[in-house]
C-alpha positions, 0 to 999 in steps of 0.5 A: 643396101647390103650390096652397096656396103659390100661394093664400097668395102671392096673399093676400099680394099682395092684402094688400100692394096693399090697404095701398098703396091705403090709403096712397095714400088717406091721402096724397090725403086729406092733400093735399085737407085741406091744400089746403082750409085757408089757409097761415096755418091750416096753419102754425098747425097745424104749430106746434101739433104742436111747442107753439110759436107760428106766424109766417108770413113771405113764404109761409114758416112759422116755429115760435117760442117765445111772446113774454113782454113784460118790463115796464120802467117809467120814472117822471117827477115834477113834469112840465109839458107845453109847446108848441113852434112848431117842431113844432106849426106843421107838424103837419097831419093832412089827409094822414096820417089815410088812412095811419094808418087803412089801417095800423090796419084791416090788423089785428084790432080796428083801434080798440084802443089796442094795434092803433093803436099797433102798426100805425102804427109798423110802417107807418112803420118799413117806410117811413122810414129815418134820415137826418141833417140838414144840419150846423149846421141843425136842420131839421124836415120836415113829416109829408107831406115825411118820408112822401114822401121816405121818410126823416128824422132823429129829430125828423122821424120823431117829428113824423110818428109823432105826426101819424099817432097823433093822426090816429086818436084817440090822445094823442101827445107829443114828448119832447126828451132832452139831455145835455151833448153831444147830444140826441134826440127820441122819442114817447110815446103815452098809454093809458087802459087798464089795463096788464094788459089792454093787454099781453094784446092787445099781446103777441099782435100782437108774437107774430103779426106780428114775428120776436121770441120769448121775453122781450122788453122793453116800455118805458113811462112814468108821471107822478107829482106827486113823486119819492115818487109814483114810489117808490110807482108802482114798488111798485104795478108789482111788486105787480101793482097798477094804475099807469095811465094810462101812456105807451108809449115810441115810439123814432123811429129804431128798427125792431121795436115800440113799447116795444122801445127805451129812448131815455131812457137816457143823458140827464138833461134832458127836455122833454115837448111837447104836439102835439095839442089 
């Protein structure tokens, strides 16, 4: 009887040891498997378990809800683009092209509209801070000067952004907005691509490279010959029909992503200024 008890105990101990060994082997396998993948891939795998989108920042993995871009269309009729020497005389792409190219090639599909528009804005936003002009002096700095000093007001930042975009083949224009008390300057960038396919690419960039999640605004602008044409454009947007070509609204003083802000709000007078050729 004692021998049977000892044998049973021995078998039990062997089983426990085998289970512990199996557990250890599983842990080692997990360590080796995770060690062989990149941190980005591990983040993706972890978030997939929660059916969420991965966002990697400073070696920290965050799982967030997918981004949904809410289309906010602004239509202007009977618009003429003008030239302004205050901007065009200081427009020079000799230095800024290297900055813009370096920004674009750090993302997938560097020559797509989505990547060029997104990457340049992120690059400039990480570097440039808003600083007001001297009182009674509407000074406009060159793109090189704004980049070197890391700051400027809305017209300085707009000229820099326009130069960066134009240097990599985009059609960028400056918009001067005014009301009875003050004015503002921002940028619009033309996209000759259907809105739906652009937003598919653009959403992935916003989703992957920013902290934003869930429903977020995307402000863009279209032109029509008449006010009635703008009404038809609204109908087309609601019906899912094409509205292009369209212009992404690029707020010069905000962080985030192009299209996030609506700098047209609160203004009644707009001047559209052509910068490039």
